[in-house]
Phi, psi and omega in degrees: 000160177268133179236145180229134179242105173292156179205166175296144179300132182103347182256005186302317183292325178293317179295319178301316179297320178301315183294322177294321179294333178278359176088014179290151183256157175055042181288128184218123182259143170216180187303117173077006179197158180228132182254157174198173169247148183195185182250179175301320178298326180293333174300314179292317180301314181295314181299320183285325193256337185295132179262329188247348180281155184273321181190171182242118182251137174264116183282131181259319182188159172228142179201158178287136181215089180267349179213171184295326181295315179292327176294315181298314182293322179296320179289319180297330182288344182283142180280071184300330180295342176283341184249322189244122179289171186304320183268001184296141174275133183225071174295160184232135170213162181176194181206165180224135180226130174052046184226159176297321178274093186254350179276105182296315178301321179294319178295321176302315181296319180295314180298317179298313182298317182292316179296320179295321179298313181299313182289326177299318177294319182293324184260000179065041182227140175280325180233125180273139187290325182052044181256358185261206182296157183273133174237086185290118176272133174236146174229150173227124177247108184234121181051047175068015173249120180265132176238132182250138182226162161246132181275114182276346189272318189084242174301146179305150183294345177291341179277084182288334180106359183257352185253101181292321176203175182230173179257102176070234182280115186279147169256122181298147181300325179296321177291319178300316178297323178296318179297317178297319179297318179296332179285350182066026176286132179229005176112350184274325186266163168299144181228134185223146170224103184282350176239060195286340181054234181277008170092012188298314183294310177299324179294316177295325176297320179294319178297322178291316180301319181276354185056037180272129178298127186289345183261011184292334186257022179221174179245167183226151183305316186292347175294340181256009180277137181287335185271002176244131179293136181295338183295337182296328183286318178291323178297313180295322179294318179296318176301315182295316182292329177294336182267001184286144179263155177227108182204190177250141187225148179255086181239128185230138174231133179231151175205147182284345182264114180301326180295322178296317181296319178296319178294320178299318178298318179297316180296322178296323176296317179297327180278351180076024181235021182297337180279355184257346190232139170254121175252135181219150170285120186204151178267121181297335178288348179245020183296132178218144172214137183260345182298149188296327183212166179167179177238132173244119180232126185207163181227081183290163176304141186273334187107324180288326191241322187254328181228155170295154186303316181296321179294320179297318181295321177296321179296318178297322180295314181291323178293319177298319178297321179294321181293332180289349176272353181289147174303152188297341182273003177285144174251129184239128175236127181233127175262124180206148173259359183290123185291341182251022185301310185299319179298315181290322180295333176096012182195133175291146181292146174290333180204143177234146179223129181277133176221166175241120174267092192070235177265001185268121179287127184228169170237145167262115179267118185249130179235134181095162183280000000 
């Protein structure tokens, strides 16, 4: 079957690499999503193991749809009864880009009506109850080509299950994992986050260091689907746990807010990595480390949401001065949307990479080899 993994813009190559490491075939990346072919077991593997992908979609069909009639007929032609049982709930959502059919609410209504007609005929019912498990239908209409999917994940994959709440502006777990991956941290070096907030970046670093599948402590929509064998989930979970590492790691998170540090400790306990991370109340402007090498990955306040712009710039200056005391073999990655970050930090980045934190355009400023 064809599977598609949407992701934040800028993370396509990371998601593609993850899928290849999991053994998926025909992996192909394009803007905001990565495609592959796989089996039913791969649905479970992807949901459990992906760190940077947003969700796992099962592709059902693609067809040209320049008007509502062709969209209706294309959806009606699909064997929905093979996927969705009589009592299944089947909400519809989607988007349209560069297409004649540009009204998303109208397209949603057409897809819903067409799927309901097909299933009503198959089950001999005028009105379907929709009282059972959820089978989320998604559509994408791009350049007049409609593609229909079923969402196997349910809640986005960034919802690992360990973060009860966050401090102010949240960084999604998928983005945090992407930053750690870009730093090339694998568990051997010291790892630090001086603006740890609720602890997301250090926790994702610990999960990567232990090679622990991030989806082991949550559930997915497709686990309740009648057309997928339940054994795929236990098989995929056992595979993932067999690959887990058990060692000692030097991971540190600091924040000037004691409440944030306390919450970070609580979240680490929920994630099962509290033994891997030290959280401390600390001023990022006074950050020091004596070890010869390591990785520093952080997401300081941007100025738009948590601090006034002038305060953010002052914070960057003091943080930049602290980073200049680090030994030369340290690698530093900072995610920020502030246009004057490099000037305030006191040094141009050795490399920059554009990413989107939600809808906010950001840069990853990378220092060191």
